[in-house]
Structure formats: structure tokens, C-alpha cells
C-alpha positions as CSV (number, residue, x, y, z in Angstrom):
1,X,-17.9,17.7,-5.0
2,X,-17.6,14.3,-6.3
3,X,-15.3,15.1,-9.0
4,X,-13.0,17.2,-6.7
5,X,-12.9,14.1,-4.4
6,X,-11.8,11.7,-7.4
7,X,-9.2,14.4,-8.4
8,X,-8.0,14.1,-4.8
9,X,-7.7,10.5,-4.8
10,X,-5.8,10.5,-8.1
11,X,-3.4,13.6,-7.5
12,X,-3.2,13.7,-3.6
13,X,-4.8,17.1,-3.2
14,X,-8.2,18.2,-4.8
15,X,-8.6,21.4,-7.0
16,X,-10.3,22.5,-4.2
17,X,-8.0,22.0,-1.2
18,X,-10.6,21.9,1.3
19,X,-12.9,19.2,0.3
20,X,-14.6,19.3,3.5
21,X,-15.9,22.7,2.9
22,X,-17.3,23.8,-0.4
23,X,-18.8,26.9,1.1
24,X,-17.6,30.6,1.5
25,X,-15.3,29.4,4.5
26,X,-13.5,27.0,2.2
27,X,-10.7,27.7,-0.3
28,X,-11.4,28.7,-4.0
29,X,-10.5,25.9,-6.6
30,X,-7.1,26.4,-7.9
31,X,-8.3,25.9,-11.7
32,X,-12.2,26.6,-11.6
33,X,-12.7,26.2,-15.3
34,X,-11.0,22.5,-15.0
35,X,-13.2,21.8,-12.2
36,X,-16.3,22.9,-14.1
37,X,-15.3,21.1,-17.1
38,X,-14.5,17.8,-15.3
39,X,-17.9,17.8,-13.5
40,X,-19.9,18.2,-16.7
41,X,-17.8,15.4,-18.4
42,X,-18.8,13.1,-15.4
43,X,-22.7,14.2,-15.8
44,X,-22.5,13.5,-19.5
45,X,-20.6,10.4,-19.3
46,X,-23.6,9.0,-17.2
47,X,-21.7,9.1,-14.1
48,X,-19.0,7.0,-15.4
49,X,-16.4,6.9,-12.7
50,X,-14.1,4.4,-14.7
51,X,-14.1,6.9,-17.6
52,X,-13.3,10.0,-15.4
53,X,-10.1,8.0,-13.7
54,X,-8.9,6.7,-17.2
55,X,-8.9,10.5,-18.2
56,X,-6.9,11.7,-15.2
57,X,-4.5,8.7,-15.0
58,X,-3.9,9.2,-19.0
59,X,-3.3,12.9,-18.8
60,X,0.0,14.7,-19.3
61,X,-0.5,16.3,-15.9
62,X,-0.6,12.8,-14.2
63,X,2.2,11.5,-16.3
64,X,4.7,14.1,-15.2
65,X,7.8,13.6,-12.9
66,X,7.2,14.3,-9.3
67,X,10.3,16.1,-8.6
68,X,10.6,19.9,-8.1
69,X,11.0,22.0,-11.1
70,X,13.8,24.6,-11.2
71,X,12.8,28.2,-11.3
72,X,9.0,27.6,-10.1
73,X,8.1,28.4,-6.6
74,X,5.2,26.1,-6.2
75,X,6.0,23.8,-3.0
76,X,2.4,22.8,-2.6
77,X,2.1,22.0,-6.4
78,X,-1.0,24.1,-6.7
79,X,-0.2,24.7,-10.3
80,X,0.1,20.9,-10.8
81,X,3.3,21.7,-12.7
82,X,4.7,18.4,-11.5
83,X,2.9,14.6,-11.3
84,X,1.7,13.6,-7.7
85,X,4.0,12.5,-5.1
86,X,2.3,11.1,-2.0
87,X,2.3,7.9,0.3
88,X,-0.7,5.5,-0.7
89,X,-3.5,4.8,1.6
90,X,-3.4,1.9,4.3
91,X,-5.6,-0.3,2.4
92,X,-3.8,-0.1,-0.9
93,X,-0.5,-0.6,0.6
94,X,-1.8,-4.0,2.1
95,X,-3.4,-5.0,-1.2
96,X,-0.6,-4.2,-3.3
97,X,1.7,-6.4,-1.0
98,X,-0.9,-9.2,-1.1
99,X,-1.2,-9.1,-4.9
100,X,2.4,-9.0,-5.6
101,X,2.9,-12.4,-3.5
102,X,-0.3,-13.9,-5.4
103,X,-2.0,-13.9,-2.1
104,X,-4.9,-11.6,-2.8
105,X,-8.2,-13.3,-2.7
106,X,-10.5,-11.3,-5.3
107,X,-13.7,-12.6,-4.0
108,X,-16.2,-9.6,-3.7
109,X,-18.9,-9.2,-1.0
110,X,-19.6,-11.1,2.4
111,X,-18.8,-10.3,6.0
112,X,-15.7,-8.7,7.4
113,X,-12.7,-10.7,7.9
114,X,-10.1,-10.6,10.7
115,X,-6.5,-11.1,9.5
116,X,-3.5,-11.1,11.7
117,X,-3.4,-8.7,14.9
118,X,-1.4,-8.6,18.1
119,X,-3.2,-10.5,21.0
120,X,-4.9,-8.8,23.7
121,X,-5.9,-5.7,21.7
122,X,-9.6,-6.0,22.1
123,X,-9.4,-7.4,25.5
124,X,-7.6,-4.2,26.8
125,X,-10.9,-2.2,25.5
126,X,-13.8,-4.6,26.0
127,X,-17.1,-3.7,27.5
128,X,-18.4,-6.4,30.0
129,X,-21.4,-6.8,27.7
130,X,-19.6,-6.8,24.5
131,X,-19.8,-9.7,21.9
132,X,-16.5,-8.9,20.8
133,X,-14.4,-9.3,23.7
134,X,-11.9,-11.8,22.2
135,X,-10.4,-11.4,18.7
136,X,-10.7,-14.7,16.7
137,X,-8.4,-14.5,13.6
138,X,-9.7,-16.0,10.5
139,X,-7.8,-18.7,8.6
140,X,-7.4,-19.7,4.9
141,X,-8.3,-17.5,2.0
142,X,-10.0,-15.2,4.6
143,X,-6.8,-13.9,5.7
144,X,-5.9,-12.5,2.1
145,X,-9.3,-10.7,1.4
146,X,-9.1,-7.2,0.2
147,X,-8.6,-4.5,2.9
148,X,-11.8,-3.3,2.1
149,X,-13.2,-6.4,4.0
150,X,-11.3,-6.0,7.2
151,X,-13.4,-6.2,10.1
152,X,-13.5,-2.7,11.9
153,X,-14.1,-2.2,15.6
154,X,-14.6,1.3,16.1
155,X,-12.7,1.4,19.6
156,X,-9.8,-0.7,18.3
157,X,-9.4,-0.6,14.4
158,X,-6.8,-3.0,12.8
159,X,-3.5,-1.6,14.0
160,X,-1.7,-1.5,10.4
161,X,-4.7,0.4,9.2
162,X,-4.4,3.1,12.0
163,X,-0.5,3.3,11.7
164,X,-1.1,4.4,7.9
165,X,-3.7,7.0,9.1
166,X,-6.9,5.2,8.1
167,X,-9.7,7.1,9.9
168,X,-11.4,5.5,12.8
169,X,-14.9,5.6,11.2
170,X,-16.5,7.7,14.1
171,X,-17.1,10.6,11.8
172,X,-17.1,11.5,8.2
173,X,-13.6,11.9,6.7
174,X,-13.2,13.1,3.1
175,X,-9.4,13.9,3.6
176,X,-7.1,11.6,5.5
177,X,-3.9,12.9,7.1
178,X,-0.4,11.6,5.9
179,X,2.1,11.1,8.6
180,X,5.5,9.7,8.4
181,X,6.8,7.9,11.8
182,X,9.4,5.2,12.6
183,X,6.7,2.9,13.8
184,X,5.4,2.7,10.4
185,X,8.8,1.5,9.3
186,X,8.9,-1.1,12.1
187,X,5.3,-2.3,11.1
188,X,6.1,-2.7,7.4
189,X,9.4,-4.7,8.2
190,X,8.2,-6.9,10.9
191,X,4.3,-7.3,11.1
192,X,3.4,-10.9,10.2
193,X,1.5,-10.3,7.1
194,X,4.2,-8.0,5.7
195,X,6.8,-10.9,6.2
196,X,4.3,-13.7,4.7
197,X,3.7,-11.2,1.6
198,X,7.5,-10.8,1.2
199,X,8.0,-14.6,1.5
200,X,5.5,-15.5,-1.1
201,X,6.7,-12.7,-3.3
202,X,10.2,-14.3,-3.1
203,X,8.8,-17.8,-4.0
204,X,7.3,-15.9,-7.1
205,X,10.5,-14.6,-8.2
206,X,12.6,-17.6,-7.7
207,X,10.1,-19.5,-9.8
208,X,9.5,-17.0,-12.3
209,X,12.8,-15.6,-13.2
210,X,16.1,-17.7,-13.5
211,X,18.7,-15.2,-12.6
212,X,19.1,-12.6,-9.9
213,X,19.1,-9.6,-12.5
214,X,15.9,-10.8,-13.9
215,X,14.5,-11.3,-10.5
216,X,15.2,-7.7,-9.5
217,X,13.6,-6.5,-12.9
218,X,10.6,-8.7,-12.0
219,X,10.4,-7.3,-8.3
220,X,10.5,-3.7,-9.5
221,X,8.2,-4.3,-12.4
222,X,5.7,-5.5,-10.0
223,X,5.9,-2.9,-7.3
224,X,6.7,0.2,-9.4
225,X,5.9,-0.7,-13.1
226,X,9.6,-0.2,-14.1
227,X,13.0,-1.8,-13.9
228,X,15.3,-1.0,-10.9
229,X,17.8,2.1,-11.7
230,X,21.4,1.5,-11.2
231,X,21.4,2.7,-7.3
232,X,18.4,0.4,-6.5
233,X,20.0,-2.7,-8.4
234,X,23.4,-2.1,-6.6
235,X,21.7,-1.7,-3.0
236,X,19.6,-4.9,-3.7
237,X,22.4,-6.9,-4.8
238,X,24.5,-5.9,-1.7
239,X,21.7,-7.0,0.5
240,X,21.2,-10.2,-1.3
241,X,24.7,-11.2,-0.8
242,X,24.9,-10.2,2.8
243,X,21.6,-12.2,3.6
244,X,22.9,-15.3,1.5
245,X,25.9,-15.3,3.7
246,X,24.0,-14.8,6.9
247,X,21.4,-17.7,6.2
248,X,23.9,-20.0,4.8
249,X,25.5,-20.2,8.2
250,X,22.2,-20.3,10.0
251,X,19.6,-22.6,8.6
252,X,17.5,-22.4,11.8
253,X,17.1,-18.4,11.1
254,X,16.1,-19.0,7.8
255,X,13.7,-21.8,8.9
256,X,12.1,-19.3,11.6
257,X,11.7,-16.5,9.1
258,X,10.1,-18.8,6.5
259,X,7.5,-20.1,9.3
260,X,5.9,-16.5,9.5
261,X,2.4,-16.7,8.5
262,X,0.1,-19.3,7.8
263,X,0.6,-19.6,4.1
264,X,2.4,-22.9,3.2
265,X,6.0,-22.5,1.7
266,X,7.3,-24.1,-1.4
267,X,9.5,-27.1,-0.1
268,X,11.3,-27.2,-3.5
269,X,13.0,-24.0,-3.0
270,X,16.3,-23.6,-1.1
271,X,15.9,-22.5,2.5
272,X,18.7,-20.0,2.3
273,X,17.8,-18.6,-1.2
274,X,14.2,-18.2,-0.2
275,X,15.1,-16.4,3.1
276,X,17.5,-14.1,1.6
277,X,15.2,-13.1,-1.2
278,X,12.3,-12.7,1.6
279,X,14.6,-9.9,3.2
280,X,15.2,-8.4,-0.3
281,X,11.5,-8.5,-1.0
282,X,10.2,-7.2,2.5
283,X,13.0,-4.3,2.2
284,X,11.6,-3.2,-1.3
285,X,7.8,-3.7,-0.1
286,X,8.6,-1.2,2.7
287,X,10.3,1.4,0.4
288,X,8.7,4.3,-1.4
289,X,8.8,2.1,-4.5
290,X,5.8,0.2,-2.9
291,X,4.1,2.6,-0.6
292,X,4.0,5.7,-2.4
293,X,2.9,7.2,-5.7
294,X,5.4,9.5,-7.3
């Protein structure tokens, strides 16, 4: 059961496609001998989860491309004839964005934290005797703790977590649903912390790379572990040109964009240039490059 959940975490689907039911009512494993071998390997390695994860992500199966193979009728990839292709979990999407902009606080342990959230959400669902009637946003490094530590109110979870199918924790959940909605796009492009992530990522690009092509290379290397292809490079370059023209004619709009979030901005960087690269960064952060494994 445990090794099937680890496989599901890496590949998107388990060897047993019903991880919530290993009994007679559930599905049979697609590769029973592999499942048995992995379970024995986990036991013999003294339950070393890092060892098992390393085995999976360095395997030829994981390293395959995720595009469909011609001449093979396997839409659900039950044969694992192609690599995994699925959207990342809500917590991972947030943490990748924080990490890329050098915002992620690596401190481990401690109480739950309260990042940015729209006002009034808790008030609308409060109980008269509740001690959490009012959401009090944290400040400083607590805003950038890993998503594992985000405070969870069962009747009103963090909206960005709910938006990306994080369970409500009112019952056990071993397999999350994965939806695709226009509201997710709105959140990725407009939510306060997403803009702040993009702003700090843009600052990193401007400081660490001297030219536009080098900055695009760094952006994609951070988010996708590869340089951009020709189509991506052209689209980003075109967007950058449009944004430079827009903010060159309206520094007030640029300043408004760069005031989003509590993290201080680098005053040494050009307002117009930083705003333009922020728009490029938030667009790439909202694309499949940053939110999907494929």
C-alpha cells in the first residue's frame, strides 16, 4: 500500500489505480511483479523512502517523454510507455514559486502560519464562540514558510489550496482530484503572493543574468530545468517588448504592480524593466512549465 502511494506521487497514478481500496472491490495492479519487487526493496532498504524515490525518478520509465506514442492505444498510460504528465499538487505549486524568487523560508517545524488571503472569508463562516473569527495575516518570514505549515481552518481552507484541489481534511484522502478551471488561471495571474513571487523572481533574473536571452534561460532553468525552446523564447520576447512599451509610458502602473506584497523591492533596479520582467515571470509561473510535471 505504501509503495503504491509513493509510485502514485511520482507518476501520477499508482500501479493499483484504486489506492483507497486494496481489497477485492479495487482494481488489480497493472504490474503486479513490479509492485511486489518495490515492496520488498522498501523493506530490505530499512524503509528508506529517499532511496525509493531516487530509484523511481532515475528510472528509464520516469525519464521518458510524456507525449503519446504513435501506434499504441493506451490513453490512461497503464503500460507506463510514456513518462508522467500531470499537474502538481497545490502545496508544490506555491513552494516552487517561493523558491524560484528566493523567498522560501526553509525553517522546519513550529506553529501554522497565515499568508495572504482575501479579507472576510473567515468572518462569513464564523461560529459565535469561535476563537478564529478573524483572520490575522502574518508578516515577515512567516509569509514565506513552506505550504506544509499554512494554517488550516476546516470550514475555510486557504483559497489557493482549495483552488488546486487540496483536500479539506475532513476525511482521509489518498488520491486527489485534478481539475482545470479558468478560476485557477485567475488565481495564478492575480493572487497577491503570486505577483510577489514573480516580482522577486524578476529581481533575481535582472541581478543574475546580463542579457534578455540569458535571463530567459535562467527563468526556464529554474522552473523547468531546461532552456526555453524556440517557440517559448519568441513568445516571452514578444511579451517583454509589449510590457516594456506599456510601462515606459506609465510608471504609475509599474509602481503599483511592484508594490504588491510585503517583500521589499530592490531600489537599484529600473521600475520599468522590473515591471516588464515581473509580467513575464508571472506568465511563465502560471504556465504548464511551472505547474505541471511532464
